[in-house]
All heavy atoms as an XYZ file, in Angstrom:
671
protein
N     166.817    120.756     78.607
C     167.385    120.114     77.414
C     168.756    120.838     77.198
O     168.846    121.895     77.398
C     166.456    120.459     76.318
C     166.943    119.767     74.970
S     165.911    120.014     73.478
C     164.332    120.464     73.920
N     169.566    120.027     76.799
C     171.032    120.490     76.450
C     171.037    121.260     75.243
O     170.161    121.130     74.344
C     171.890    119.368     76.177
C     172.124    118.353     77.508
C     173.098    117.218     77.159
C     172.978    116.185     78.316
N     173.724    115.058     78.048
N     171.981    122.277     75.141
C     172.075    123.056     73.988
C     172.339    122.350     72.736
O     171.870    122.634     71.632
C     173.265    124.105     74.311
C     172.675    125.264     75.153
C     173.664    126.423     75.154
C     173.219    127.543     76.007
N     174.120    128.691     75.986
N     173.273    121.271     72.905
C     173.645    120.446     71.720
C     172.477    119.764     71.134
O     172.219    119.670     69.862
C     174.756    119.608     71.939
O     174.292    118.634     72.953
N     171.601    119.175     72.017
C     170.395    118.500     71.518
C     169.484    119.471     70.911
O     168.892    119.215     69.818
C     169.699    117.810     72.694
C     168.596    116.921     72.318
C     167.951    116.160     73.504
O     168.150    116.569     74.629
N     167.125    115.183     73.125
N     169.144    120.652     71.445
C     168.346    121.671     70.861
C     168.857    122.125     69.461
O     168.114    122.327     68.611
C     168.346    122.945     71.765
O     167.667    122.633     72.895
N     170.257    122.257     69.405
C     170.848    122.527     68.118
C     170.643    121.542     67.033
O     170.277    121.857     65.896
C     172.277    122.873     68.210
C     172.994    123.303     66.952
C     172.499    124.623     66.550
C     174.522    123.528     67.244
N     170.734    120.293     67.355
C     170.491    119.230     66.516
C     169.100    119.030     66.051
O     168.813    118.913     64.828
C     171.016    117.918     67.045
C     172.525    117.799     67.214
C     170.503    116.682     66.360
C     173.060    116.579     68.066
N     168.073    119.262     66.933
C     166.706    119.231     66.567
C     166.406    120.528     65.752
O     165.659    120.292     64.760
C     165.948    119.197     67.862
C     166.150    117.946     68.547
C     164.300    119.403     67.478
C     165.571    117.886     69.921
N     167.030    121.639     66.009
C     166.724    122.822     65.241
C     167.218    122.646     63.819
O     166.545    122.968     62.800
C     167.329    123.940     65.898
C     167.099    125.373     65.252
C     165.893    126.061     65.239
C     168.144    125.988     64.411
N     166.176    127.193     64.453
C     167.330    127.249     64.024
C     169.349    125.876     64.096
C     167.927    128.134     63.245
C     169.984    126.772     63.303
C     169.328    127.893     62.939
N     168.400    122.064     63.620
C     168.935    121.760     62.302
C     168.107    120.807     61.465
O     167.965    120.957     60.332
C     170.339    121.425     62.427
C     171.239    122.552     62.863
C     170.895    120.812     61.102
C     172.687    122.140     63.272
N     167.554    119.732     62.248
C     166.717    118.672     61.672
C     165.413    119.503     61.152
O     164.892    119.094     60.057
C     166.401    117.654     62.629
N     164.906    120.420     61.888
C     163.571    121.137     61.454
C     163.961    121.962     60.239
O     163.086    122.041     59.380
C     163.125    121.957     62.705
C     162.524    121.163     63.913
C     162.221    122.140     65.008
C     161.162    120.507     63.449
N     165.121    122.699     60.262
C     165.499    123.441     59.019
C     165.510    122.522     57.881
O     165.113    122.859     56.783
C     166.690    124.228     59.314
C     166.392    125.392     60.273
C     167.287    124.735     57.998
C     167.558    126.278     60.692
N     166.321    121.340     57.965
C     166.359    120.389     56.905
C     164.968    120.037     56.456
O     164.846    119.857     55.185
C     167.229    119.214     57.446
C     167.348    118.148     56.425
C     168.007    118.328     55.287
C     166.639    117.065     56.611
C     168.139    117.291     54.367
C     166.598    115.933     55.696
C     167.358    116.124     54.504
N     164.154    119.668     57.382
C     162.811    119.156     56.932
C     161.997    120.299     56.173
O     161.301    119.893     55.324
C     161.960    118.718     58.174
C     162.381    117.357     58.713
C     161.739    117.137     60.109
C     162.258    116.229     57.762
N     162.249    121.449     56.600
C     161.539    122.667     55.866
C     162.131    122.711     54.457
O     161.310    122.960     53.560
C     161.753    124.068     56.774
O     161.267    123.810     58.079
C     161.125    125.118     55.983
N     163.323    122.657     54.382
C     164.008    122.773     53.021
C     163.460    121.547     52.211
O     163.155    121.701     50.995
C     165.498    122.912     53.121
C     165.918    124.276     53.789
C     166.179    122.652     51.754
C     167.404    124.205     54.180
N     163.380    120.342     52.791
C     162.862    119.209     52.021
C     161.463    119.345     51.606
O     161.116    119.130     50.511
C     163.040    117.930     53.060
C     162.606    116.652     52.447
C     163.653    116.263     51.332
C     162.621    115.551     53.488
N     160.649    120.058     52.362
C     159.222    120.326     51.970
C     159.171    121.283     50.899
O     158.548    120.944     49.873
C     158.357    120.785     53.214
C     157.098    121.385     52.784
C     158.078    119.695     54.181
N     160.092    122.263     50.922
C     160.120    123.152     49.777
C     160.594    122.542     48.452
O     160.012    122.779     47.392
C     161.046    124.381     50.068
N     161.539    121.656     48.560
C     162.089    120.929     47.320
C     161.147    120.077     46.883
O     160.880    119.885     45.660
C     163.352    120.205     47.721
C     164.622    121.094     47.935
C     165.784    120.280     48.561
C     164.914    122.003     46.810
N     160.436    119.190     47.699
C     159.365    118.290     47.300
C     158.290    118.947     46.622
O     157.776    118.513     45.649
C     158.951    117.367     48.506
C     157.596    116.724     48.151
C     160.022    116.399     48.918
N     157.839    120.088     47.179
C     156.766    120.851     46.575
C     157.047    121.390     45.164
O     156.217    121.525     44.284
C     156.190    121.925     47.498
O     157.237    122.872     47.687
N     158.250    121.860     44.960
C     158.672    122.345     43.745
C     159.039    121.275     42.739
O     158.854    121.356     41.477
C     159.898    123.339     43.840
C     159.484    124.594     44.467
O     158.362    124.978     44.318
N     160.307    125.158     45.268
N     159.675    120.273     43.187
C     160.206    119.220     42.182
C     159.065    118.257     41.758
O     159.084    117.849     40.545
C     161.359    118.398     42.776
C     162.523    119.240     43.183
S     163.530    119.645     41.687
C     164.777    120.377     42.464
N     158.280    117.825     42.672
C     157.232    116.838     42.304
C     155.835    117.402     42.211
O     154.973    116.850     42.741
C     157.343    115.790     43.514
C     158.770    115.182     43.676
C     158.653    114.250     44.927
C     159.285    114.458     42.398
N     155.719    118.410     41.639
C     154.470    119.210     41.726
C     153.223    118.570     41.073
O     152.307    118.560     41.479
C     154.720    120.532     40.871
C     153.630    121.473     40.969
C     153.982    122.864     40.404
N     154.916    123.511     41.219
C     155.626    124.458     40.882
N     155.385    125.093     39.729
N     156.414    125.022     41.753
N     153.579    117.668     40.015
C     152.468    117.026     39.284
C     151.999    115.685     39.820
O     150.995    115.062     39.415
N     152.897    115.012     40.833
C     152.523    113.800     41.237
C     151.318    113.769     42.252
O     151.009    114.714     42.907
C     153.740    113.089     42.033
C     154.991    112.942     41.001
C     155.965    112.372     41.878
C     154.644    111.963     39.877
N     150.580    112.569     42.477
C     149.510    112.489     43.078
C     149.724    112.429     44.704
O     148.990    112.925     45.453
C     148.786    111.249     42.837
C     147.500    110.890     43.513
C     146.838    109.658     43.000
O     147.475    108.895     42.197
N     145.673    109.356     43.514
N     150.889    111.876     45.112
C     151.128    111.752     46.495
C     152.047    112.879     47.190
O     152.471    112.697     48.301
C     151.788    110.427     46.774
C     151.015    109.203     46.329
C     151.182    108.577     45.223
C     149.821    108.919     47.032
C     150.400    107.440     44.715
C     149.082    107.805     46.688
C     149.313    107.125     45.503
O     148.479    106.137     45.099
N     152.069    113.963     46.517
C     152.887    115.025     46.948
C     152.357    115.599     48.245
O     152.992    115.945     49.279
C     153.124    116.137     45.883
C     153.862    117.420     46.505
C     153.983    115.670     44.782
N     150.964    115.794     48.281
C     150.401    116.286     49.425
C     150.412    115.508     50.681
O     150.668    115.941     51.752
C     148.803    116.496     49.193
O     148.186    115.309     48.686
C     148.538    117.584     48.145
N     150.548    114.162     50.434
C     150.735    113.200     51.611
C     152.040    113.317     52.164
O     152.228    113.402     53.313
C     150.324    111.738     51.169
C     148.883    111.682     50.780
C     150.741    110.781     52.184
C     148.401    110.332     50.100
N     152.967    113.392     51.262
C     154.425    113.583     51.688
C     154.633    114.885     52.428
O     155.191    114.890     53.522
C     155.475    113.502     50.553
C     156.707    113.870     50.829
C     155.403    112.049     49.830
N     154.056    115.939     51.809
C     154.279    117.269     52.583
C     153.553    117.314     53.854
O     154.050    117.771     54.904
C     153.839    118.356     51.604
C     154.699    118.620     50.390
C     153.740    119.789     52.294
C     154.320    119.544     49.306
N     152.338    116.697     53.902
C     151.578    116.671     55.215
C     152.282    115.828     56.102
O     152.388    116.225     57.420
C     150.131    116.156     54.794
C     149.307    116.117     56.106
C     148.932    117.538     56.609
C     148.002    115.371     55.802
N     152.809    114.697     55.824
C     153.636    113.880     56.735
C     154.742    114.557     57.291
O     155.098    114.477     58.616
N     155.640    115.195     56.440
C     156.838    115.876     56.985
C     156.407    117.109     57.915
O     157.031    117.336     58.924
C     157.700    116.429     55.747
C     158.222    115.154     55.025
C     158.785    117.352     56.283
C     158.915    115.535     53.642
N     155.332    117.720     57.568
C     154.857    118.815     58.446
C     154.461    118.323     59.743
O     154.681    119.000     60.812
C     153.776    119.581     57.675
O     154.247    120.099     56.588
N     153.667    117.289     59.759
C     153.382    116.614     61.016
C     154.405    116.150     61.915
O     154.462    116.264     63.051
C     152.364    115.477     60.771
C     150.954    115.858     60.248
C     150.116    114.651     59.849
C     150.219    116.748     61.073
N     155.521    115.735     61.247
C     156.803    115.270     62.005
C     157.389    116.591     62.682
O     157.853    116.447     63.734
C     157.819    114.633     61.058
C     157.522    113.196     60.646
C     158.509    112.736     59.669
C     157.429    112.319     61.901
N     157.326    117.644     61.871
C     157.882    118.933     62.379
C     157.081    119.419     63.551
O     157.572    119.871     64.602
C     157.911    119.922     61.324
C     158.914    119.820     60.308
C     159.013    120.634     59.187
C     158.586    122.070     59.529
N     158.547    122.886     58.346
N     155.766    119.314     63.408
C     154.846    119.687     64.575
C     155.147    118.913     65.820
O     154.995    119.520     66.929
C     153.405    119.556     64.158
C     152.302    119.810     65.222
C     152.093    121.251     65.535
C     151.849    118.849     65.819
C     151.127    121.528     66.467
C     150.934    119.108     66.872
C     150.573    120.415     67.188
N     155.231    117.629     65.708
C     155.400    116.726     66.860
C     156.855    117.116     67.443
O     157.071    117.061     68.680
C     155.370    115.205     66.399
C     153.855    114.914     66.155
C     155.961    114.339     67.534
C     153.631    113.608     65.585
N     157.905    117.311     66.609
C     159.196    117.638     67.117
C     159.113    118.960     67.987
O     159.768    119.030     69.017
C     160.191    117.720     66.007
N     158.519    119.883     67.285
C     158.418    121.163     68.111
C     157.540    121.057     69.440
O     158.081    121.546     70.487
C     157.803    122.321     67.258
C     157.306    123.598     67.987
C     158.615    122.640     66.063
N     156.480    120.317     69.291
C     155.798    120.147     70.623
C     156.420    119.356     71.630
O     156.376    119.730     72.828
C     154.409    119.427     70.186
N     157.115    118.310     71.243
C     157.748    117.388     72.262
C     159.125    118.032     72.781
O     159.470    117.661     73.950
C     157.861    116.107     71.763
C     156.675    115.288     72.017
C     155.581    115.264     71.003
C     156.387    114.435     73.166
C     154.423    114.567     71.147
C     155.331    113.743     73.222
C     154.292    113.811     72.302
N     159.910    118.623     71.864
C     161.228    119.033     72.385
C     161.228    120.554     72.757
O     161.768    120.829     73.814
C     162.191    118.830     71.305
C     162.404    117.456     71.072
C     161.952    116.692     70.019
C     163.333    116.783     71.891
C     162.076    115.269     69.835
C     163.531    115.345     71.834
C     162.903    114.661     70.855
O     163.179    113.356     70.776
N     160.577    121.526     72.061
C     160.689    122.778     72.364
C     159.689    123.289     73.290
O     159.841    124.384     74.089
C     160.780    123.659     71.052
C     162.013    123.555     70.330
C     162.042    122.913     69.031
C     163.286    123.956     70.859
C     163.229    122.599     68.332
C     164.501    123.625     70.152
C     164.333    122.977     68.909
N     158.432    122.698     73.209
C     157.403    123.021     74.159
C     157.478    122.089     75.465
O     156.694    122.117     76.326
C     156.034    122.908     73.623
C     155.863    123.875     72.508
S     154.401    123.640     71.441
C     153.062    123.598     72.621
N     158.443    121.179     75.477
C     158.827    120.267     76.509
C     157.565    119.427     77.018
O     157.205    119.083     78.087
C     159.368    120.992     77.765
C     160.615    121.590     77.463
C     161.438    122.072     78.665
O     160.975    121.676     79.868
O     162.352    122.723     78.552
N     156.752    119.022     75.867
C     155.609    118.227     76.071
C     156.096    116.781     76.658
O     155.341    115.999     77.093
C     154.908    118.072     74.918
C     153.505    117.524     74.929
C     152.527    118.349     75.978
C     152.849    117.354     73.678
N     157.373    116.480     76.372
C     157.865    115.110     76.636
C     157.763    114.881     78.141
O     157.739    113.789     78.589
C     159.285    115.102     76.067
C     160.145    114.176     76.477
C     161.378    114.188     75.675
C     162.302    115.382     75.788
N     163.545    115.084     75.116
N     157.817    115.984     78.927
C     157.772    115.846     80.366
C     156.420    116.002     80.935
O     156.148    116.024     82.171
C     158.726    116.883     81.040
C     160.130    116.768     80.659
C     160.966    117.835     81.211
C     162.501    117.684     80.733
N     163.310    118.762     81.295
N     155.442    116.261     80.085
C     154.033    116.543     80.484
C     153.358    115.231     80.867
O     153.746    114.239     80.704
C     153.282    117.264     79.409
N     152.102    115.539     81.507
C     151.178    114.457     81.751
C     150.869    113.697     80.519
O     150.788    114.235     79.415
C     150.041    115.062     82.517
C     149.136    113.960     83.244
N     148.070    113.422     82.514
C     149.101    113.394     84.383
C     147.500    112.420     83.279
N     148.145    112.512     84.419
N     150.491    112.320     80.630
C     150.094    111.499     79.605
C     148.916    112.116     78.875
O     148.795    111.853     77.670
C     149.960    110.055     79.978
C     149.785    109.014     78.861
C     148.716    109.989     80.937
C     151.022    108.852     78.105
N     148.011    112.679     79.533
C     146.818    113.360     78.906
C     147.155    114.289     77.790
O     146.593    114.238     76.820
C     145.906    114.010     80.075
C     144.774    114.819     79.429
C     143.627    114.124     78.872
C     144.888    116.225     79.191
C     142.646    114.852     78.384
C     143.967    116.932     78.713
C     142.682    116.277     78.323
N     148.197    115.153     78.088
C     148.660    116.155     77.134
C     149.224    115.605     75.988
O     149.092    115.922     74.781
C     149.362    117.285     77.869
C     148.674    117.956     78.873
C     148.780    118.039     80.155
C     147.412    118.748     78.576
N     147.877    118.698     80.838
C     147.024    119.291     79.831
C     146.730    119.140     77.436
C     145.838    120.052     79.986
C     145.742    119.996     77.506
C     145.238    120.392     78.840
N     150.021    114.592     76.303
C     150.715    113.839     75.209
C     149.662    113.174     74.148
O     149.854    113.360     72.941
C     151.734    112.801     75.640
C     152.858    113.423     76.356
C     153.610    112.159     77.017
C     154.724    112.690     77.921
N     155.584    111.627     78.463
N     148.824    112.477     74.925
C     147.673    111.813     73.999
C     146.917    112.882     73.181
O     146.526    112.623     72.188
C     146.838    110.940     74.936
N     146.580    113.920     73.871
C     145.702    114.975     73.270
C     146.446    115.473     72.040
O     145.728    115.603     70.957
C     145.484    116.185     74.107
O     144.725    115.766     75.316
N     147.768    115.741     72.051
C     148.528    116.268     70.907
C     148.532    115.125     69.768
O     148.286    115.475     68.614
C     149.931    116.662     71.316
C     149.861    118.034     72.077
C     150.808    116.852     70.092
C     149.440    119.239     71.432
N     148.790    114.018     70.213
C     148.873    112.931     69.172
C     147.511    112.611     68.528
O     147.465    112.326     67.203
C     149.479    111.679     69.715
C     150.960    111.815     70.282
C     151.404    110.472     70.863
C     151.788    112.184     69.020
N     146.480    112.595     69.275
C     145.150    112.470     68.650
C     144.844    113.631     67.763
O     144.304    113.448     66.769
C     144.038    112.240     69.936
C     144.335    110.950     70.541
C     142.690    112.393     69.336
C     143.487    110.845     71.840
N     145.090    114.853     68.247
C     144.838    116.063     67.418
C     145.564    115.869     66.063
O     145.017    116.174     65.006
C     145.313    117.271     68.064
C     145.360    118.578     67.216
C     144.139    119.179     66.880
C     146.451    119.017     66.677
C     144.124    120.245     65.961
C     146.412    120.020     65.742
C     145.263    120.701     65.501
O     145.230    121.724     64.627
N     146.856    115.507     66.096
C     147.662    115.271     64.747
C     146.989    114.297     63.927
O     146.908    114.426     62.711
C     149.118    114.969     65.100
C     149.832    114.406     63.987
C     149.756    116.140     65.869
N     146.727    113.196     64.508
C     146.044    112.126     63.816
C     144.851    112.495     63.075
O     144.507    112.347     61.897
C     145.739    110.878     64.635
C     145.008    109.700     63.950
C     145.791    108.931     63.103
C     143.819    109.442     64.261
C     145.108    107.869     62.417
C     143.166    108.424     63.636
C     143.918    107.626     62.643
N     143.905    113.196     63.986
C     142.554    113.651     63.362
C     142.684    114.767     62.326
O     142.109    114.731     61.232
C     141.642    114.144     64.476
C     141.174    113.112     65.368
C     140.304    113.750     66.546
C     140.171    112.083     64.763
N     143.732    115.667     62.520
C     143.944    116.768     61.607
C     144.358    116.167     60.125
O     143.992    116.539     59.198
C     144.948    117.574     62.152
C     145.339    118.726     61.197
C     144.456    119.855     61.094
C     146.492    118.704     60.617
C     144.944    120.891     60.077
C     146.909    119.719     59.521
C     145.918    120.784     59.404
N     145.259    115.124     60.289
C     145.823    114.538     59.010
C     144.859    113.862     58.282
O     144.753    114.009     57.121
C     147.024    113.723     59.297
O     146.693    112.593     60.234
N     143.937    113.067     59.025
C     142.880    112.401     58.438
C     141.761    113.254     57.780
O     141.517    113.182     56.559
C     142.126    111.404     59.376
C     143.169    110.370     59.911
C     140.923    110.801     58.790
C     143.665    109.397     58.741
N     141.430    114.395     58.435
C     140.496    115.290     57.895
C     141.129    116.152     56.665
O     140.429    116.291     55.706
C     139.952    116.300     58.994
C     139.191    115.561     60.091
C     139.186    117.445     58.419
C     138.893    116.260     61.306
N     142.282    116.477     56.888
C     143.029    117.105     55.719
C     143.118    116.381     54.444
O     142.824    116.722     53.373
C     144.384    117.627     56.146
O     144.342    118.380     57.352
C     145.058    118.412     55.081
N     143.547    115.123     54.627
C     143.499    114.108     53.394
C     142.232    113.794     52.842
O     142.083    113.704     51.714
C     144.218    112.759     53.980
C     145.728    112.840     54.229
C     146.220    111.587     54.782
C     146.441    113.367     52.849
N     141.166    113.799     53.782
C     139.890    113.655     53.105
C     139.303    114.792     52.299
O     138.761    114.538     51.214
C     138.768    113.342     54.281
C     138.928    111.931     54.884
C     137.389    113.477     53.786
C     138.276    111.680     56.191
N     139.625    115.949     52.815
C     139.262    117.099     52.003
C     140.060    117.471     50.868
O     139.661    118.039     49.825
C     139.166    118.470     52.977
C     138.016    118.395     53.780
C     138.159    118.551     55.263
C     136.748    118.423     53.256
C     137.096    118.530     55.976
C     135.653    118.543     54.091
C     135.789    118.636     55.433
N     141.331    116.995     50.780
C     142.238    117.286     49.692
C     142.093    116.246     48.608
O     142.295    116.625     47.492
C     143.757    117.158     50.107
C     144.226    118.310     51.008
C     145.564    118.102     51.364
C     144.020    119.666     50.174
N     141.500    115.045     48.905
C     141.290    114.104     47.812
C     139.980    113.973     47.399
O     138.951    114.290     47.452
C     141.894    112.740     48.254
C     143.353    112.782     48.332
O     144.005    113.432     47.673
N     144.008    112.061     49.198
């Protein structure tokens, strides 16, 4: 991966982290805050897995395993939070 692409993704991850912090502080009383925070965190997880762990070049089994894990984790988390 090129250094410029890594830098852009790294800056996007920092931006998403700051966004999660702002959302959690500003919208504390709203009902859908947990869904927004969980969604942004899952996007960050996928970005790290596919770009920095180079899962993008891996076998389809590993890509599907990560995506299924993310889907199941988010569903189970939302069930237990609500």
